[in-house]
N, C-alpha and C positions, 0 to 999 in steps of 0.2 A: 445571631448570624445563622442563616440556613446552611446546612451542609449535610452531606451524606455521613451515615454511621459507618464505622470501620468495617462492617460486614456487608455493605451495600454492594450489589452485583448488578452490572449490565447483563441483560439476557434476552435471548431470542427464543421463541418456542420452537426449537428445532430438534433437539435430542437425537443428533446425528451420531451414529456409531459405526464406522467403516469396518468391513472384514479385511483381513490381511490381503486377500486377493484385490478387493477393490482398491486399497491403498497402493498396491503395486502397479494396478492399471492406470491410476491417477497420476502417480509419479512417472510412469512411462510416457504417458501423452504430454504432460507439461514439459518433460525433457526432450521431447522430439522437435526436430527443426521446424522453425516458424510457427510454433504454437506458444503464444503468450497467454496471459490470464483471461482476457476478453474472448480470445479464440477458443481457449479450453471451454469456457462457459457455453458458448455458442454450439460448439460441437456436442457437448453432453446434453445440452437441452434438446438439441435436434435429434440426436441418435439414441438418447436414452441412457446409455452407460459410456464410461471411458473405454471399455474393451471394444464396443461396437465402433466407437469413433475411430479408434486405432486401425480397425480393418479397413475403414473408408479413406484414410489419409492418402495413400498412393493415387487413388482415382480422382480425388478432389484436386490434388496438385497437379496431375496431368491436365485436368480441365482448365485449370488456371494458367497453362502454358509452360509448365515446368519440363525442361528437357529431361530430367531424371527425378525420381522421387527423393525427398530429403531423408536424413537419417531418422529412423524411428528407433526409439530407446528400446533395448531388449528387456525381457523379464529379469535375466540374469544380472543386467546393469542395475536395474531398480532395486533388486533384492539385495545387491551388494551395498548399494548406498543406505538402504534402511538399516542393514546390519551394522555398517560403520558408524552410523548415527547413533544407534542404540548403545554401542559401546562408550560413546561419549556422553551418554545421558540425555540424548536429543530425541524428541518425539515429532513425527511429521503429522500435524493435525489439519483435518478439513474444516470448512466453515460449518458451525453448528455443533462440532465436537468441544467437549469440555477443555477449556484451556485456549480456545481460539478467540481472541478478542471479538466480542460481540458486534461492536460498531464497525470494525474493520470488515466483518462478514457482510455488512450491508453494501460494500462498494461493488460496482460493475467489474472492477478489475482486481478484486480480492484475490489473493494467491489461493490457487486450488488446494495447495498443501502449504502449511507454514511450519518451519523448523523451529521448535520451541525447547527451550532449556531453562530450567528453574521452576519456580513455584507457579503453578497454573492458577491457583486461586487469585494471586495478584493480577494475572492477565484478565481476569473477569470482573475486576472492580473498576469503577469510573476513573478515566484517565484525563489528565491535562498535558499537553505538550508545552515543553519550554525549550526554545531554540535561539540562536543568536550567533554573533560574530565569534570566529575562532581567536582573533587577537583582540578581545574585548578589554574594556577598561577596567581599572580597579573598581569603580563604582558600579559598572554594569554586572561585574562577577559577584559583587557583594549583594546587589539587588536580586540577581537571579537565584542565588542561594536563599535569600530572604522569603521570595516568593514560594520557592520549593519547600521550604520549612513549614511556612503557614498553610499552604495548600495540603501538604502531607498531614499536618496536625489536623486539618479539616476533614481528613478521610479520602483524600484523592491520592491516586498513583500518579507519579511524575514520568512521563515517557519522552525520551530524547534520543539523539543519534550517536552517543559516546564519542562526539568529536571533541577537539580542543576548545578552550574557552567557555562559553556560556553553557554548552551541553555538560561538560565535565562538572561545573559548578552546581548545575541542578541535579545531576546524578548524585554527586557525593553528599550533598545536603539531605537528600531525601532517601538515603540507603535505609535508614531506620524504619521509615513510614511506608516504604515500598517504591521501587522505581524499575522501569523497564528499558532496556538498551535495545536499539533497533539497529542491525548490523547491514552494512552495504555489501559485505563478502560473506563467505561461509563462516560457520561457527569456530573454525580453526584458523581464520585469517582475520585476526582483529586488526582494525585501523582506527586510529594510529597505534602502532605496535606498543607504545609505552602505556597505553591504557588497558592492557592485559590485566594488571593488578587491580585496576578499578572494576573490571568485569568480574573478577574473582570474588572482590568484596560484595558486589551486588548480589551475585548468586548465593553467596554464603548466608545473606541476611534476607532471605524470602523475596528476593528480586527475580527477574527473569530476563532472558534475551531472546529475540526472535530474528528470523531471517527467512528469506525465500530462496536463497542460493545454495548450491550444493557444498559439501565440504571441499576444501581445496580451491575454492573460487576467490581469487584475489580481487578486491574491488577496483573497478575502473571508473573513469570519470563519469560515465553515464549510468553507473549503478547508483549513484548518490540520489538523483532525482527519484529513482525507483523506491529507494529506501524512504525517502521524504514523504511519498504518498501513504507509506504504511505509518509513519509517525502521526500525521495529521488524520489518517482514515481511522486509527484506533482511538483517537481522542474525542472529548467533547468539544475542545477548542485548542487553538494554538496561541501561545504567548511569544511575541518576539521582542527580545530585550535590546539587542543592538544588532543593526544591519546596515551596511553600506549598499549603496546602488549596486544592482547586479549581484548581490549576495544569494547565496544558496538558501538562506533562511527566507528571502522573499519567495522563492519557488515554493518552498514549504507552505507559506502563507497563502499563495496563489491556489495551490492544490487544495488547502483547507477550505477556501471559499468555494471552490468548484464542487467540493464534496458535501457542501451544506454545513460545515463545521464553522464555529465561532472563531473570529480572528481578533487577537488582542494585541496592542502595541504599546510599548514603554516610551515615552517621549523623552528626547535628549536635547542636548545644546545644538543650535543651529551651526555652532562653530566646529562641532565634532563630526567628521565624514562618517564615523560608525553609527551615527544616529539618523543619517539622511533617510535611509530606507524605512526605518520605523516612523519617522515624522511623516513621510510620505503616505504610509499605510493609514495613519490617523487622518490625513486630508482626504483619503479615499473611502473613509467610513469604518475603519477598524475601532474597535472600542479602546479608548485610552485607559491604561492601567497604571495606578500609583500605589495600589495595595491589593493584597490577595482578595479582599472583599469585593473589588470590582469584578474580578473573575467569577467568584462563587455566586454572586447576585445574578450574573448573566446566564450561568449554566444551570441554575436550579430549575427554571421552568423547563428546560430541554430534558432534564432527568426525569421528569414527571410524566413525559410522554412516552409511549411505547415504541420500541425500534420497528421500522418498516423496512419492506423490500429486501429481506435477505437475499445474498447472492445464490442461495440454492433455488429460488424461485425460478420457474421456467420463463424464458423469453416469451412475451406476448405475440411476437411476430414470428411466423413460420418461415421455413425455407422453400425454395422451388427445388424439386428433385433434380431436374436437369434443364437449366435454361437454354433457350434458342441461341444459335450462333450469332444472330444479328443483335440479340440483347447483350451478349457479352462484348461484341464490337462496339456497340454504342455506348455502353457504360465505361468501357476500357478507354474510349476516345474521349470522354469527358475528364478523365483523370490525368493528372500531370504532377510535377514536383511541388506545385503550390497546394496546400491543404484545402480541401473543400468538404462541406458538410454532407452527410449522408442523406439528409433531407432534400438538399438542393440537387443531389444526383438523381433521387427519385423524381423530383419535379421536372429536371431537365430531360431526362431520358424518357420520361413517360412510362417507364416499367413499373411493375408493382414493387413495393418494399421487399417482399420475399425474394423477387428475381435479384434486386440490387444486393441485398444482403448475402444471398448465395454467391453472386459473382464476386463480391469483395472477399468472401471467405476462400474462394478458389485462388483469387490472386494472392491472398496473404500466405497461403499454404505453399503456393509456387515461390514464395520470397520476393514477390514484386510490389507489395503494398506494405505501407507503414501507417499505423494508427495513431492519432494525436488525441490530446485531451479536447474535451468538449464535443466529441462525436465527428471529428475531422479525420480525413484519410487523404493519403497522397501515394503516388507512385515513388519507389525507390530508385 
């Protein structure tokens, strides 16, 4: 059976190492109002540095129609957050730095800074995600544990969301071989609370935990899909063990497919609603899994290919320094509450991609635009 050696590493030729000033500037920018990971990347790619982007935020928001500038995180606030994190053994890492999962760094919406606690070498090894139902059957829990154990023995790190059910079973079984918990809240806001002891055990045995949220952030419903993109993005592929229709695990599977990751599903009884989602995934083309070998054979060719398009690469499309008023009006008029693709906006408006991207950035910083997966945008 082909499998990675225990010291196999996912790697991008980045060798990034931020100065303390750069880290503070990056944290200030991502903590400022209306700046998400994609907007952060666009701003830094266009203006060159986070510090230069911070200086331009008020003007861009004003051009987008904001009545007043959004809050900009101060240097004192960023320094205090970094200091509080260090006291808890948490490091804030940028894509390309040692300990930032290499495959996660290839995403367009990779976190500009990731809060990492635990063994950084574990985070650089090839990962397989295992997710599933919170109220999983006994058979589902047993099989999730079996997969985690066999994949761990084959040299893979198991990554999951520390949730009840399948996540918990996957983590517990792979503690000895290496597992990563992805948190929806801050490192001090574990959900569910009863899994605090599980997280302690993970960190005590060369495991790790990651989050993009600040200390003190209690997870909300909308934070779990954001967490799920980290689970799928850091992995070679996602195994769904049990999932009902409309399950959060199916969101993770959808994100994995959008990210170009492999999607695996464990079949279940047609009579069990907890298997309805996984059976549908198989109908839609997910790889059927009845043994760890099914996963290993599928990901082995992927591991042999170099990682491409790290998030640190600049956008190929430039911005327009100051679009004309009629361009702003035309593009804004095409937007509404229904998501539309950026390509369609370019085609319908007749404006250049640079102008459309700039107007969208201005609207987003004014708090008027929402970005969706697949390059879709809508008005808020």
